[in-house]
C-alpha positions, 0 to 999 in steps of 0.5 A: 497279211501281205508283206510286199507287192509283186509290182516293181517301180523304176521311179520313186513312188512319191514322184509318180504320186505327185505327177498323177492327175485324173483324166476324164477326156481320153483319146481313142488311141490304142495302148502302146504294146509294151505299156499294155503288156507290162500293165496286164502282167502286173495286173495278173500278178495281184491275187491276194488282198490285205486280209487274204481275200481272193483278188483278180485284176485284168486289163481289158478293152471294151469296144467303142460300140459297147457304149460304156456309160457311167451312171451318176458320173457321165463325165468321162469320154473316149473310155476304151481301156479299163483295169477291172478287178474283183475281190472276195468279201471281208470286213475290209474288202473295199480298202483292200481292193483299192490298195491293190488297184492304186498300185496298178494306177501308179504303174500305169502312170509310170508307163506314160498312161493316164487314168481315172478312178470310177466308183459310180458305174453300171455293172451291166457294162462289164457283164462279160468280165464279171467277177466270180460268184460272191466276189465284188467289184467296188470300182473300175479304172479307165486307162489310156491317153489324154486327149489333146484338148480337155472338154470345157466340162472337165475344167469346170468339174476340176474347178468345182471340186477344187481337185488340186487342193488338199486339207492342211496337215493339222486336219489330217494327221495327229499324235496319240489322240485325234485332237492333237495335231502332228507336225511335219517336224514331229513326223520325222522320217514319216513326213514324206509318206504322210504327205503322199497320203495327203495328196491321194485322190478321193471321191469328190476330193473329200479326203476322208482319211485321218491318221494317228501316230502312236507316240514313240512308236512307228505305228500309225492308226488309219481312221475314216471320217464320213464327210458325205453321207452318200459317198459313205453309204456307197463305200467310196470313203473306204475306197479312198482310204485304201488308196491313201494306204497304198500311198503310205505303204509305197513311200514308206518302202521308198524311205526304207521303212517297211511295215505291215497292215493289221487290224489292231484298234488302239485302246478305246478312246472318245471318238466322234460318231462320224469317225471310225477306226479302219487299219493300223500300220506297224513299222519296224522299230 
């Protein structure tokens, strides 16, 4: 397991999480030199996943004439710069990949850049930056500067998926069992990290994560609910869970509450067929 990231943030991660907003209309402006250099350096520093997977990330520019398109997405314009990554397979490689990549997304935000996660894309568009044999590229991130005016289509998309709306605490966070809600008061020092989980972006704003706190212990079990069959089949819910895990981990450290990610499912309980255990975060007592 990795105990800490190689990326340092000048701003509180919780502030970056609150300020981040997906961008779908980018200008063709080049990245400012300092921002591009800093992001590229941090991308190159991420080499290992949560389960020790081999990982690699880089900041690349795809020439406009290459005509990158996003299959089944088709909603992004002006895409020119990308954070591309690859990771070796494991039983949790998608969450591990998203966990790492979300750190770069938030770093880009700190550097004044806009971003958009993309889970639906054509691998052929990135063939010149292909992963090693046996590695996977579960998603890419577009990075750049927001265009002066968003397209009408963008505003309609944001409205249709209710992008700014999040499920209430009682639907996401629990104590002991998945049928007993955890209140913000009961969460105590972990209320902020859990709120940052609640604010995490997700495919179609489905928010598939569910978190159970063990009573009397700084131990949190992360579960994944299959909200949409198509997203689940493609592994997008797993990516969403990894993003939420990154938010939790970063803001726990912000609150001086470090912990470690492990695969340690709790004693078997009755769980709905559309919910499955994914990860456990163990904090210091």
